[in-house]
PLY file of the C-alpha trace (Angstrom):
ply
format ascii 1.0
element vertex 406
property float x
property float y
property float z
element edge 405
property int vertex1
property int vertex2
end_header
116.87 93.35 93.46
119.30 90.93 94.69
120.51 89.35 98.00
123.77 91.40 97.69
121.99 94.69 97.45
119.77 93.85 100.52
122.83 92.81 102.38
124.81 96.11 101.58
121.59 98.27 102.50
121.43 96.28 105.84
125.15 96.96 106.35
125.08 100.65 105.41
121.55 101.47 107.27
122.02 99.29 110.38
118.59 97.51 109.64
117.62 93.92 110.29
117.33 91.57 107.15
113.50 91.88 106.77
113.49 95.76 106.90
116.65 95.91 104.53
114.57 93.65 102.12
111.66 96.26 102.34
113.82 99.19 101.71
115.39 97.52 98.78
111.89 96.60 97.30
110.62 100.09 97.90
113.55 101.94 96.17
113.46 99.60 93.33
109.70 100.09 92.69
110.00 103.91 93.29
112.76 104.21 90.70
111.17 102.02 88.33
107.34 102.72 88.12
106.87 100.24 85.29
108.79 97.35 86.99
107.05 94.05 87.67
108.61 92.07 90.41
109.55 88.27 90.21
110.94 86.02 92.89
108.97 87.36 95.67
107.48 84.09 96.89
110.64 82.66 98.37
110.92 85.67 100.68
107.64 84.92 102.48
109.11 81.50 103.65
112.40 83.02 105.15
112.72 82.60 108.78
113.48 86.40 109.48
110.26 87.26 107.60
108.07 84.63 109.43
109.29 85.58 112.95
108.48 89.19 112.34
105.00 88.06 111.00
104.51 85.92 114.01
105.30 88.96 116.32
102.71 91.05 114.46
100.01 88.34 114.65
100.75 87.57 118.45
100.64 91.33 119.30
96.96 91.51 117.73
95.75 88.74 120.04
93.24 87.71 117.64
90.57 84.90 117.99
91.13 81.40 116.72
90.03 80.31 113.17
88.18 77.28 112.10
90.72 74.86 113.54
90.40 76.31 117.08
94.05 76.75 117.61
94.93 79.95 119.64
97.86 82.15 120.05
98.43 80.28 123.47
98.14 77.07 121.90
101.01 77.72 119.44
103.34 79.09 122.30
102.48 76.11 124.43
103.48 73.70 121.53
106.59 75.71 120.49
106.71 78.85 118.28
109.98 77.92 116.51
108.68 74.32 115.59
105.42 75.90 114.39
107.12 78.48 112.19
109.68 76.00 111.01
106.96 73.85 109.60
104.76 76.49 108.28
107.82 77.91 106.41
108.51 74.38 104.86
104.98 74.19 103.58
105.36 77.76 102.03
108.43 76.87 100.34
107.59 73.51 99.02
104.09 74.67 97.75
102.26 72.52 99.99
100.51 75.42 101.89
96.77 75.73 101.67
94.70 78.19 103.42
91.85 77.20 105.50
88.29 78.55 105.32
87.66 81.62 107.13
85.44 81.60 110.31
82.50 83.91 109.77
81.50 86.26 112.71
79.32 89.26 112.95
80.52 92.44 114.83
78.18 95.47 115.56
79.10 98.63 113.58
80.07 101.64 115.88
77.40 104.38 115.83
74.84 102.13 113.99
72.64 100.35 116.39
71.13 97.16 115.04
73.48 96.89 112.06
76.44 94.39 111.98
79.60 93.77 109.90
80.86 90.42 108.84
84.27 89.38 109.56
86.27 86.39 108.27
88.90 85.39 110.67
91.58 83.28 109.50
93.38 80.52 111.34
96.64 81.65 113.07
98.85 79.89 110.48
97.06 81.62 107.79
97.44 85.02 109.64
101.16 84.40 109.88
101.59 83.68 106.27
99.32 86.75 105.29
101.45 88.98 107.53
104.88 87.57 105.94
103.28 88.15 102.56
102.17 91.78 103.40
105.71 92.41 104.64
107.12 91.58 101.12
104.31 93.12 99.15
103.58 96.48 100.96
106.68 98.34 99.98
106.27 97.75 96.36
102.75 98.88 96.42
103.61 101.80 98.71
105.87 103.18 95.99
102.71 103.85 93.87
100.08 104.89 96.50
99.26 108.54 96.21
98.98 111.30 98.94
95.03 111.16 98.87
95.27 107.96 100.56
95.58 107.63 104.58
94.33 104.17 105.57
96.25 101.43 106.77
99.63 102.82 105.46
102.89 103.40 107.24
103.17 106.58 109.38
99.79 107.85 107.95
96.54 108.15 110.16
92.96 109.01 110.32
94.27 112.42 112.27
96.24 113.22 109.01
93.08 112.55 106.90
90.85 114.82 109.09
93.43 117.72 108.99
93.48 117.48 105.17
89.80 117.86 104.93
90.04 120.81 107.51
92.72 122.47 105.47
90.89 121.91 102.08
87.60 123.17 103.51
89.25 126.20 105.05
90.52 127.35 101.40
87.26 128.14 99.97
85.68 124.75 99.29
82.32 124.79 100.80
80.70 121.55 99.23
81.58 118.08 100.22
80.77 114.78 98.47
80.24 112.39 101.40
80.79 108.99 99.52
79.71 105.81 100.99
80.82 102.51 99.08
78.36 99.68 99.28
79.94 96.66 100.99
83.43 97.51 99.68
85.43 94.62 101.40
82.62 92.27 100.19
82.11 93.12 96.59
85.48 93.93 95.27
85.83 91.90 92.00
88.57 89.47 92.23
89.63 89.58 88.56
89.82 93.45 88.57
91.93 93.40 91.99
94.20 90.90 90.51
94.77 92.77 87.45
95.85 95.74 89.60
98.19 93.40 91.53
99.86 91.96 88.14
100.69 95.39 87.32
103.46 95.19 89.80
103.94 91.72 90.51
104.62 88.83 87.91
105.66 86.04 90.39
103.27 83.26 89.44
103.45 81.67 92.92
102.64 84.79 94.74
99.80 85.52 92.61
98.53 82.10 92.99
98.87 82.39 96.93
96.65 85.66 96.76
94.15 84.05 94.66
93.88 81.08 97.12
93.26 83.58 99.95
90.47 85.35 98.04
88.88 82.03 97.26
89.23 80.27 100.51
85.58 80.28 101.39
83.78 81.09 104.49
82.54 78.55 107.16
79.26 79.65 108.66
76.94 77.32 110.43
78.83 74.20 109.55
78.52 75.03 105.89
81.68 76.39 103.56
80.40 79.09 101.22
82.64 79.77 98.25
83.81 83.48 98.07
83.32 84.80 94.50
84.06 88.57 95.32
85.40 90.74 97.89
88.53 90.46 100.18
88.87 88.55 103.47
87.90 91.41 105.90
89.56 90.66 109.18
92.84 89.17 107.84
96.25 90.97 107.80
96.38 91.19 104.00
92.94 92.63 103.50
93.77 96.28 104.12
96.68 96.21 101.70
94.32 94.54 98.93
91.52 96.99 99.63
94.07 99.87 98.93
95.36 98.27 95.92
91.68 98.15 94.64
90.86 101.60 95.60
94.08 103.00 94.23
92.34 103.18 90.98
90.27 106.08 92.37
93.17 107.96 93.69
94.97 107.39 90.14
92.09 108.44 88.15
91.67 111.63 90.31
95.34 112.57 89.73
95.37 111.62 85.95
91.88 112.16 84.66
91.21 115.84 85.72
89.72 114.95 89.37
91.70 117.65 91.12
89.85 120.22 88.90
86.65 119.02 90.74
87.96 118.95 94.41
90.34 117.49 96.95
89.97 113.84 97.54
90.75 112.45 100.91
90.46 108.73 101.33
90.87 106.41 104.44
90.57 102.93 103.09
87.01 102.65 101.60
85.77 105.73 103.48
86.24 108.95 101.40
85.16 112.57 100.81
85.57 115.10 97.98
85.76 118.64 99.08
84.59 120.81 96.21
84.40 124.58 95.56
80.71 124.58 94.40
77.86 122.09 93.97
78.23 121.54 90.53
81.51 120.30 90.60
80.50 118.23 93.79
77.74 116.56 91.72
80.32 115.92 88.83
82.62 114.47 91.22
79.96 112.00 92.29
79.31 110.73 88.58
83.24 110.57 88.19
83.47 108.45 91.34
80.50 106.11 90.31
82.34 105.52 86.99
85.77 104.80 88.47
84.83 102.56 91.33
82.76 100.37 88.95
85.87 99.51 87.32
86.78 97.09 90.26
83.17 96.07 90.96
82.17 98.68 93.42
79.09 100.84 93.87
78.18 103.88 95.79
75.31 103.50 98.30
72.58 105.47 96.68
71.02 106.38 100.24
74.22 107.25 102.03
75.91 109.15 99.40
75.16 112.91 99.60
76.58 116.33 98.90
76.93 118.70 101.93
76.74 122.46 102.01
79.12 123.98 104.68
78.42 127.45 104.12
76.30 128.30 107.05
77.35 125.78 109.47
74.15 123.96 109.39
75.04 120.89 107.45
77.70 118.51 108.11
79.00 115.11 107.00
80.11 111.94 108.68
84.02 111.07 108.07
85.91 108.59 110.18
83.40 107.90 112.91
82.71 111.63 113.59
80.30 114.41 112.40
82.18 117.15 110.65
80.83 120.79 110.37
81.70 124.28 110.29
80.69 126.16 113.39
77.50 128.17 112.93
78.12 132.03 112.14
75.74 133.02 114.74
77.76 131.18 117.53
80.76 133.09 116.10
79.05 136.48 116.67
77.68 135.66 120.19
81.16 134.54 121.28
82.84 137.78 119.83
85.25 135.65 117.99
86.99 137.46 115.08
86.42 135.65 111.74
89.38 135.29 109.78
89.17 134.98 105.95
90.74 131.88 104.52
91.17 130.45 108.14
87.71 129.34 109.11
87.14 127.37 112.29
86.35 123.65 111.95
84.35 121.71 114.41
84.96 118.05 114.83
82.52 116.13 116.73
81.33 112.37 116.90
78.10 111.31 115.10
76.12 111.39 118.38
76.47 115.31 118.25
78.80 115.85 121.15
81.77 117.68 119.49
85.39 117.17 120.23
88.34 118.79 118.55
91.25 116.86 116.98
94.52 118.78 117.15
97.45 118.23 115.08
99.16 116.11 117.78
96.02 114.04 118.06
94.73 115.65 121.26
91.02 116.52 121.99
89.22 119.11 123.74
85.94 119.46 125.65
82.31 119.61 124.01
81.58 122.73 121.81
85.22 123.76 121.53
86.91 124.85 118.09
90.37 125.04 116.75
91.71 127.57 114.37
94.11 126.93 111.43
96.58 129.38 112.18
99.45 128.03 110.02
100.13 126.24 106.89
100.97 122.55 107.01
104.33 121.54 107.89
106.66 119.29 105.57
109.86 117.57 105.80
112.40 116.73 103.06
113.89 113.30 102.50
117.68 113.81 102.52
118.62 110.12 101.91
120.63 109.01 99.24
117.60 107.17 97.99
114.11 107.11 98.95
113.89 105.48 102.32
111.32 102.89 103.76
109.00 103.64 105.55
108.86 107.46 104.26
109.40 109.91 107.01
106.35 111.25 108.65
105.21 114.92 109.10
101.67 114.37 110.45
100.27 116.62 107.70
99.14 115.92 104.04
101.38 116.12 101.05
102.80 113.85 98.32
105.59 111.34 98.11
108.11 111.45 95.66
111.95 110.86 94.56
114.88 112.11 96.34
114.65 115.70 97.49
111.10 115.88 97.26
108.48 116.55 99.96
107.67 113.47 101.99
104.70 113.10 104.31
103.75 110.08 106.64
0 1
1 2
2 3
3 4
4 5
5 6
6 7
7 8
8 9
9 10
10 11
11 12
12 13
13 14
14 15
15 16
16 17
17 18
18 19
19 20
20 21
21 22
22 23
23 24
24 25
25 26
26 27
27 28
28 29
29 30
30 31
31 32
32 33
33 34
34 35
35 36
36 37
37 38
38 39
39 40
40 41
41 42
42 43
43 44
44 45
45 46
46 47
47 48
48 49
49 50
50 51
51 52
52 53
53 54
54 55
55 56
56 57
57 58
58 59
59 60
60 61
61 62
62 63
63 64
64 65
65 66
66 67
67 68
68 69
69 70
70 71
71 72
72 73
73 74
74 75
75 76
76 77
77 78
78 79
79 80
80 81
81 82
82 83
83 84
84 85
85 86
86 87
87 88
88 89
89 90
90 91
91 92
92 93
93 94
94 95
95 96
96 97
97 98
98 99
99 100
100 101
101 102
102 103
103 104
104 105
105 106
106 107
107 108
108 109
109 110
110 111
111 112
112 113
113 114
114 115
115 116
116 117
117 118
118 119
119 120
120 121
121 122
122 123
123 124
124 125
125 126
126 127
127 128
128 129
129 130
130 131
131 132
132 133
133 134
134 135
135 136
136 137
137 138
138 139
139 140
140 141
141 142
142 143
143 144
144 145
145 146
146 147
147 148
148 149
149 150
150 151
151 152
152 153
153 154
154 155
155 156
156 157
157 158
158 159
159 160
160 161
161 162
162 163
163 164
164 165
165 166
166 167
167 168
168 169
169 170
170 171
171 172
172 173
173 174
174 175
175 176
176 177
177 178
178 179
179 180
180 181
181 182
182 183
183 184
184 185
185 186
186 187
187 188
188 189
189 190
190 191
191 192
192 193
193 194
194 195
195 196
196 197
197 198
198 199
199 200
200 201
201 202
202 203
203 204
204 205
205 206
206 207
207 208
208 209
209 210
210 211
211 212
212 213
213 214
214 215
215 216
216 217
217 218
218 219
219 220
220 221
221 222
222 223
223 224
224 225
225 226
226 227
227 228
228 229
229 230
230 231
231 232
232 233
233 234
234 235
235 236
236 237
237 238
238 239
239 240
240 241
241 242
242 243
243 244
244 245
245 246
246 247
247 248
248 249
249 250
250 251
251 252
252 253
253 254
254 255
255 256
256 257
257 258
258 259
259 260
260 261
261 262
262 263
263 264
264 265
265 266
266 267
267 268
268 269
269 270
270 271
271 272
272 273
273 274
274 275
275 276
276 277
277 278
278 279
279 280
280 281
281 282
282 283
283 284
284 285
285 286
286 287
287 288
288 289
289 290
290 291
291 292
292 293
293 294
294 295
295 296
296 297
297 298
298 299
299 300
300 301
301 302
302 303
303 304
304 305
305 306
306 307
307 308
308 309
309 310
310 311
311 312
312 313
313 314
314 315
315 316
316 317
317 318
318 319
319 320
320 321
321 322
322 323
323 324
324 325
325 326
326 327
327 328
328 329
329 330
330 331
331 332
332 333
333 334
334 335
335 336
336 337
337 338
338 339
339 340
340 341
341 342
342 343
343 344
344 345
345 346
346 347
347 348
348 349
349 350
350 351
351 352
352 353
353 354
354 355
355 356
356 357
357 358
358 359
359 360
360 361
361 362
362 363
363 364
364 365
365 366
366 367
367 368
368 369
369 370
370 371
371 372
372 373
373 374
374 375
375 376
376 377
377 378
378 379
379 380
380 381
381 382
382 383
383 384
384 385
385 386
386 387
387 388
388 389
389 390
390 391
391 392
392 393
393 394
394 395
395 396
396 397
397 398
398 399
399 400
400 401
401 402
402 403
403 404
404 405
């Protein structure tokens, strides 16, 4: 990759400089699966990258970090001066991340349970967002179609639709997996080994390690972090996807698809299997694979669900998923269709709504029938484009002329 190639892409495709850089990185990573990228760190300090990162941080309107500086404070003091000084620190190598401010937020649907968040300072969030802009296209070229969380043009609705399609094709057993404290237990060394498969820039690797080891301020005491990613920071979802990519990769290359269909949204995933034997075998395989990055399945929350009679369900992406009861089908005089079973989506509280392909919902107790196969789109660009075109349905990404999904 060179500045000339990025400039030519910008002129040919009509992109701004930061997006032209992303497209060049993505195309290079896609066409050269074994390539390790160097000279990435200098792009983080670029003014256009910094301004785009600032726009992302400002739009999120997050809380202040340990220094108490808010978005409004930065705007009052002058954004241009703030970004200039921050860029100079990054470029000169004098930038040092501050500890995270620890806060506890309630877990949705779980009364009495909380999730710890580490809130970086505004300055740290800007640099993290800038690094994410540079790194994301490289790893997106490797990520597989089983992953839907925190990725460009992929959503929770796409993941739910993939599960529904898999279940409607004769797979009646689901491994409902729960990773125990995923963001807090990822092994730093194992994570960095995954990053180093694609990145050889020592300054960039040093920056990522500094964020992982920045520590947490809680009750006036700074605690060192020896594992996990800074949950609540802009870079955390990308790092979590890099760590969990080992599961997607193992499923694709080590016979996982013979056990069932893996659908993953960050650390929340299920495996839809044709029978109980393969569901139990999938559980053992998942335990082995996630252990490679220091993760464990929760023994009490990981279970195998039987979908055949509609009496059992499983929780996925904040909702209770189950097939409608056959007796309800008979009472409502609906005509069952072989291979196209209805699939009821409902929140964990028991009140059911339905996700449609366009993201709409219907009232309680309604169901939707799978009446057509998933749609696809074909990339017709001269080279793989960034971000990949979205279809809203599951599939796989690939080189020129292959089927793309978002």
